[in-house]
C-alpha positions as CSV (number, residue, x, y, z in Angstrom):
1,M,-10.4,5.1,13.8
2,R,-10.3,2.0,11.6
3,A,-7.2,0.3,10.2
4,K,-8.2,1.4,6.7
5,E,-8.1,5.1,7.8
6,L,-4.5,4.7,9.0
7,M,-3.1,2.5,6.2
8,D,-1.0,3.6,3.3
9,K,-2.6,2.6,0.0
10,D,0.7,3.3,-2.0
11,F,2.5,0.0,-1.8
12,V,4.2,-2.6,-4.0
13,Y,3.2,-6.3,-3.9
14,L,5.1,-9.3,-5.3
15,N,4.2,-12.7,-6.9
16,C,5.6,-16.1,-6.0
17,D,7.4,-16.4,-9.3
18,D,9.1,-13.1,-9.2
19,S,12.9,-13.1,-9.5
20,V,14.8,-12.6,-6.2
21,V,17.4,-10.5,-8.1
22,E,14.7,-8.3,-9.7
23,V,12.8,-7.9,-6.4
24,S,16.0,-6.8,-4.7
25,K,16.4,-4.0,-7.2
26,V,12.8,-2.9,-6.8
27,M,12.9,-2.9,-3.0
28,E,16.1,-0.9,-3.1
29,E,14.6,1.6,-5.6
30,I,11.4,2.1,-3.6
31,R,13.2,2.0,-0.3
32,R,10.9,-0.6,1.3
33,F,12.1,-3.2,3.8
34,T,9.0,-5.4,3.5
35,C,6.5,-6.4,0.8
36,P,3.5,-8.7,0.6
37,V,3.4,-11.6,-1.8
38,V,0.0,-12.1,-3.4
39,N,-1.7,-14.4,-5.9
40,D,-3.5,-13.4,-9.1
41,K,-6.5,-12.2,-7.1
42,K,-4.2,-10.1,-4.9
43,Q,-4.9,-12.4,-1.9
44,L,-2.1,-12.6,0.6
45,V,0.0,-15.7,0.3
46,G,3.3,-14.7,1.9
47,W,5.7,-12.0,3.0
48,I,9.2,-10.8,2.1
49,T,11.7,-8.8,4.1
50,S,15.0,-7.2,3.0
51,F,16.7,-9.9,5.2
52,D,15.0,-12.6,3.2
53,I,16.3,-11.0,0.0
54,T,19.8,-10.8,1.4
55,K,19.8,-14.4,2.4
56,G,18.2,-15.5,-0.9
57,L,20.9,-13.7,-2.9
58,R,23.6,-15.2,-0.8
59,E,22.2,-18.8,-1.1
60,G,21.5,-18.5,-4.8
61,N,17.7,-18.7,-4.6
62,E,15.9,-17.7,-7.8
63,K,12.2,-17.2,-7.0
64,I,10.4,-15.4,-4.2
65,S,8.5,-18.5,-3.3
66,E,11.8,-20.1,-2.1
67,I,12.5,-17.5,0.5
68,M,9.2,-15.9,1.5
69,S,7.4,-16.4,4.9
70,G,4.1,-18.4,4.5
71,Y,0.7,-16.8,4.9
72,E,0.3,-18.5,8.3
73,E,3.4,-16.7,9.6
74,V,2.1,-13.2,8.6
75,A,0.3,-11.0,11.1
76,T,-2.5,-9.0,9.4
77,V,-5.4,-6.7,10.3
78,N,-8.7,-6.4,8.6
79,E,-9.6,-3.1,7.1
80,N,-12.4,-2.6,9.6
81,D,-10.4,-3.6,12.7
82,P,-9.7,-0.7,15.2
83,A,-6.5,1.1,14.2
84,R,-5.2,0.4,17.7
85,K,-4.9,-3.3,16.8
86,A,-2.4,-2.5,14.1
87,V,-0.5,-0.2,16.5
88,I,-0.3,-2.9,19.2
89,L,0.8,-5.5,16.7
90,T,3.5,-3.2,15.4
91,A,4.7,-2.3,18.9
92,N,4.6,-5.7,20.5
93,N,6.2,-7.6,17.7
94,K,8.5,-4.8,16.5
95,F,7.0,-5.0,13.0
96,V,8.0,-2.4,10.4
97,T,4.8,-2.9,8.5
98,V,1.5,-4.7,9.0
99,P,-0.6,-5.6,5.9
100,V,-4.3,-4.6,5.8
101,V,-6.7,-7.1,4.2
102,N,-10.4,-7.0,3.2
103,E,-12.9,-9.8,3.8
104,D,-11.6,-11.7,0.7
105,N,-8.1,-11.7,2.1
106,Q,-6.9,-9.2,-0.5
107,V,-4.1,-6.8,0.5
108,I,-5.5,-3.3,0.2
109,G,-2.9,-1.3,2.2
110,M,-0.1,-1.2,4.7
111,V,0.1,0.2,8.2
112,R,3.7,1.3,8.6
113,A,5.5,2.1,11.9
114,C,6.7,5.4,10.4
115,D,3.1,6.4,9.7
116,I,2.1,5.5,13.3
117,V,5.0,7.6,14.7
118,E,3.9,10.6,12.5
119,L,0.3,10.3,13.6
120,L,1.3,10.2,17.3
121,S,3.5,13.2,16.8
122,E,0.6,15.1,15.4
123,L,-1.6,14.1,18.3
124,Y,1.0,15.1,20.8
125,D,1.1,18.6,19.3
126,I,-2.6,19.2,19.8
127,K,-3.4,21.9,22.3
128,V,-5.0,20.6,25.5
129,E,-7.5,23.3,25.3
130,K,-9.0,21.6,22.2
131,L,-9.5,18.4,24.2
132,Y,-11.4,20.3,26.8
133,K,-13.5,22.1,24.2
134,A,-14.4,18.7,22.8
135,M,-15.3,17.5,26.3
136,Q,-17.5,20.6,26.8
137,N,-19.4,19.7,23.7
138,Q,-20.1,16.2,25.0
139,L,-21.3,17.6,28.3
140,N,-24.5,19.3,27.1
141,G,-25.2,22.6,28.7
142,V,-22.0,22.8,30.7
143,T,-20.3,26.2,30.4
144,W,-16.6,26.7,29.9
145,E,-16.4,28.5,33.3
146,E,-17.9,25.4,35.0
147,L,-15.5,23.1,33.3
148,M,-12.5,25.2,34.3
149,D,-13.7,25.5,37.9
150,A,-14.1,21.8,38.2
151,S,-10.7,21.2,36.5
152,A,-9.0,23.5,39.0
153,L,-10.6,21.7,41.9
154,V,-9.6,18.2,40.6
155,S,-6.0,19.4,39.9
156,T,-5.7,20.9,43.4
157,K,-7.0,17.7,45.0
158,T,-4.7,15.5,42.8
159,T,-1.5,17.5,43.2
160,G,-2.0,19.2,46.5
161,Q,-1.1,22.5,44.9
162,K,-3.9,25.1,44.9
163,I,-4.7,26.5,41.4
164,T,-7.5,28.9,40.3
165,A,-9.8,28.3,37.3
166,E,-8.1,31.2,35.5
167,E,-4.6,29.7,36.1
168,Y,-5.8,26.3,35.0
169,E,-7.2,27.8,31.8
170,A,-3.9,29.6,31.0
171,N,-2.0,26.3,31.5
172,I,-4.1,24.3,29.1
173,T,-4.1,27.1,26.5
174,N,-0.3,27.0,26.4
175,S,0.2,23.2,26.8
176,T,0.2,20.4,24.2
177,F,-1.3,17.0,24.7
178,G,2.2,15.5,24.8
179,E,3.3,18.0,27.5
180,A,0.2,17.2,29.6
181,I,0.8,13.5,29.5
182,W,4.4,14.0,30.8
183,A,3.2,16.4,33.5
184,T,0.4,14.1,34.8
185,G,2.6,11.0,34.8
186,G,1.2,9.2,31.8
187,L,-1.7,8.7,29.4
188,E,-3.8,6.7,31.9
189,K,-3.5,9.4,34.6
190,F,-4.3,12.2,32.2
191,F,-7.5,10.6,31.0
192,A,-8.4,9.6,34.6
193,G,-8.2,13.3,35.4
194,L,-10.5,14.2,32.5
195,I,-13.0,11.6,33.7
196,S,-12.9,13.0,37.2
197,V,-13.5,16.5,35.9
198,G,-16.5,15.3,33.9
199,E,-18.0,13.5,36.9
200,L,-17.5,16.5,39.2
201,V,-19.2,18.9,36.7
202,V,-22.2,16.5,36.3
203,A,-22.5,16.0,40.0
204,R,-22.5,19.7,40.7
205,R,-25.2,20.3,38.1
206,V,-27.4,17.5,39.5
207,G,-26.9,19.0,43.0
208,R,-28.0,22.4,41.9
209,A,-31.0,21.0,40.1
210,R,-32.2,19.3,43.2
211,K,-32.1,22.5,45.2
């Protein structure tokens, strides 16, 4: 996924000469805590937050140019950057919003923390069975029974608790991605388990072919 696929195209941008008072009204009306400041070509030149507005009103500043953060202080992502870059920027720097720019430095969208949370929530609700179906499609020629048998063996080896292929299938049918991550001890361990299953399935097929 690219940043442009995650971004929100519905956003408000400001100009340097905009009135601080008027902008405060606009931001209150649209319920936005941050806004990009652009020039006539819609190129990013600065950034405004609700805190900047509050300070500007208190100190009697008139124009946005007097209170905005400069371009060099704004973290951005290119529209073709991996979406994970925007997610990491948001998480590591506690940003509410990250602007998305094109090759001409024009602001074309916003990646908002609330949108990231919503996307992750949707991903966490995906049934684990769907992930295994996708895995089966990638492992050309592998049957569902082979995949479940290998999964049960990997699970037994990892947890020390014996489980049959049928029991494993029932578990992934009823479990969501989020529940699986918690059960396995984290995202990294979950995907490490998937990789192990894939390797075992392939190794078994190679072994049978040699016989």
